[in-house]
PAGU-335845 format. One record per residue (C-alpha): residue number from 1; residue in one letter; x, y, z. Coordinates in nm, 3 decimals. Example, Ala and Ser with C-alpha at 12.3 -4.5 7.8 and 13.67 -1.06 7.14 Angstrom:
// residues 2
[atom 1, "a", [1.230, -0.450, 0.780]]
[atom 2, "s", [1.367, -0.106, 0.714]]
END
This chain:
// residues 110
[atom 1, "x", [7.603, -2.720, 3.364]]
[atom 2, "x", [7.934, -2.568, 3.462]]
[atom 3, "x", [8.160, -2.700, 3.739]]
[atom 4, "x", [8.399, -2.485, 3.935]]
[atom 5, "x", [8.710, -2.644, 4.077]]
[atom 6, "x", [8.800, -2.516, 4.422]]
[atom 7, "x", [9.159, -2.553, 4.533]]
[atom 8, "x", [9.235, -2.553, 4.902]]
[atom 9, "x", [9.575, -2.432, 5.005]]
[atom 10, "x", [9.789, -2.518, 5.304]]
[atom 11, "x", [9.789, -2.254, 5.574]]
[atom 12, "x", [10.143, -2.170, 5.688]]
[atom 13, "x", [10.209, -1.980, 6.010]]
[atom 14, "x", [10.512, -1.877, 6.212]]
[atom 15, "x", [10.597, -1.870, 6.585]]
[atom 16, "x", [10.581, -1.491, 6.601]]
[atom 17, "x", [10.613, -1.178, 6.388]]
[atom 18, "x", [10.993, -1.181, 6.407]]
[atom 19, "x", [11.002, -1.534, 6.264]]
[atom 20, "x", [10.752, -1.436, 5.990]]
[atom 21, "x", [10.978, -1.149, 5.885]]
[atom 22, "x", [11.283, -1.378, 5.884]]
[atom 23, "x", [11.124, -1.646, 5.666]]
[atom 24, "x", [10.952, -1.407, 5.427]]
[atom 25, "x", [11.245, -1.174, 5.362]]
[atom 26, "x", [11.512, -1.296, 5.122]]
[atom 27, "x", [11.776, -1.064, 5.269]]
[atom 28, "x", [11.722, -1.187, 5.625]]
[atom 29, "x", [11.722, -1.551, 5.524]]
[atom 30, "x", [12.036, -1.502, 5.316]]
[atom 31, "x", [12.221, -1.342, 5.608]]
[atom 32, "x", [12.126, -1.629, 5.842]]
[atom 33, "x", [12.141, -1.931, 5.609]]
[atom 34, "x", [12.332, -1.826, 5.296]]
[atom 35, "x", [12.196, -1.758, 4.946]]
[atom 36, "x", [12.142, -2.117, 4.829]]
[atom 37, "x", [11.974, -2.232, 5.149]]
[atom 38, "x", [11.756, -1.918, 5.160]]
[atom 39, "x", [11.637, -1.989, 4.807]]
[atom 40, "x", [11.552, -2.350, 4.900]]
[atom 41, "x", [11.368, -2.245, 5.217]]
[atom 42, "x", [11.155, -1.998, 5.021]]
[atom 43, "x", [11.089, -2.264, 4.756]]
[atom 44, "x", [10.969, -2.515, 5.017]]
[atom 45, "x", [10.744, -2.262, 5.190]]
[atom 46, "x", [10.592, -2.165, 4.854]]
[atom 47, "x", [10.539, -2.533, 4.770]]
[atom 48, "x", [10.368, -2.589, 5.104]]
[atom 49, "x", [10.141, -2.288, 5.050]]
[atom 50, "x", [10.043, -2.415, 4.705]]
[atom 51, "x", [9.912, -2.758, 4.809]]
[atom 52, "x", [9.604, -2.875, 4.998]]
[atom 53, "x", [9.790, -3.152, 5.181]]
[atom 54, "x", [10.148, -3.280, 5.215]]
[atom 55, "x", [10.059, -3.568, 4.984]]
[atom 56, "x", [10.065, -3.321, 4.693]]
[atom 57, "x", [10.422, -3.203, 4.757]]
[atom 58, "x", [10.687, -3.305, 4.504]]
[atom 59, "x", [10.881, -3.618, 4.597]]
[atom 60, "x", [11.201, -3.417, 4.630]]
[atom 61, "x", [11.054, -3.240, 4.937]]
[atom 62, "x", [11.043, -3.574, 5.121]]
[atom 63, "x", [10.779, -3.473, 5.373]]
[atom 64, "x", [10.814, -3.704, 5.671]]
[atom 65, "x", [10.735, -3.736, 6.041]]
[atom 66, "x", [10.999, -3.747, 6.309]]
[atom 67, "x", [11.013, -4.005, 6.586]]
[atom 68, "x", [11.144, -4.016, 6.941]]
[atom 69, "x", [11.182, -3.678, 7.113]]
[atom 70, "x", [11.062, -3.500, 6.798]]
[atom 71, "x", [10.747, -3.710, 6.749]]
[atom 72, "x", [10.468, -3.488, 6.619]]
[atom 73, "x", [10.705, -3.273, 6.415]]
[atom 74, "x", [10.746, -3.311, 6.041]]
[atom 75, "x", [11.013, -3.193, 5.802]]
[atom 76, "x", [11.094, -3.134, 5.439]]
[atom 77, "x", [11.438, -3.152, 5.284]]
[atom 78, "x", [11.641, -2.844, 5.218]]
[atom 79, "x", [12.006, -2.857, 5.109]]
[atom 80, "x", [12.157, -3.165, 5.272]]
[atom 81, "x", [12.175, -3.218, 5.565]]
[atom 82, "x", [11.932, -2.939, 5.663]]
[atom 83, "x", [11.557, -2.976, 5.709]]
[atom 84, "x", [11.271, -2.729, 5.747]]
[atom 85, "x", [11.095, -2.849, 6.063]]
[atom 86, "x", [10.716, -2.808, 6.069]]
[atom 87, "x", [10.453, -2.840, 6.340]]
[atom 88, "x", [10.094, -2.925, 6.238]]
[atom 89, "x", [9.845, -2.672, 6.374]]
[atom 90, "x", [9.534, -2.871, 6.287]]
[atom 91, "x", [9.383, -3.199, 6.400]]
[atom 92, "x", [9.463, -3.500, 6.182]]
[atom 93, "x", [9.440, -3.878, 6.187]]
[atom 94, "x", [9.694, -3.932, 5.910]]
[atom 95, "x", [9.962, -3.695, 5.778]]
[atom 96, "x", [9.774, -3.669, 5.447]]
[atom 97, "x", [9.498, -3.482, 5.636]]
[atom 98, "x", [9.727, -3.201, 5.753]]
[atom 99, "x", [9.599, -2.866, 5.625]]
[atom 100, "x", [9.796, -2.616, 5.833]]
[atom 101, "x", [10.155, -2.602, 5.955]]
[atom 102, "x", [10.375, -2.376, 6.160]]
[atom 103, "x", [10.734, -2.322, 6.051]]
[atom 104, "x", [10.920, -2.444, 6.360]]
[atom 105, "x", [11.291, -2.417, 6.271]]
[atom 106, "x", [11.570, -2.503, 6.027]]
[atom 107, "x", [11.803, -2.769, 6.160]]
[atom 108, "x", [12.021, -3.064, 6.077]]
[atom 109, "x", [11.899, -3.386, 6.240]]
[atom 110, "x", [12.241, -3.553, 6.215]]
END
């Protein structure tokens, strides 16, 4: 008997087509955020797309939920102090059940 392993991947979306083009084009990201930050943003988006849930992200991404006014939003670390802010687009009881996210913005929470 042969078993097939099925890997689910995280679904990543964007606010609109303009945002999709910004985050998926190295040149655009570099103009807006600089070369190093653009590289890190692309790395984080690729990492998110490659996992089934945030629990599988590398520890250096530091996936975490915000509180207060930003409750319901999550973020991953970029180059300090910047974060890639993410909005879950699926229903979940616990953050480990999140299977789809929308790229919300890049910001510094400090």
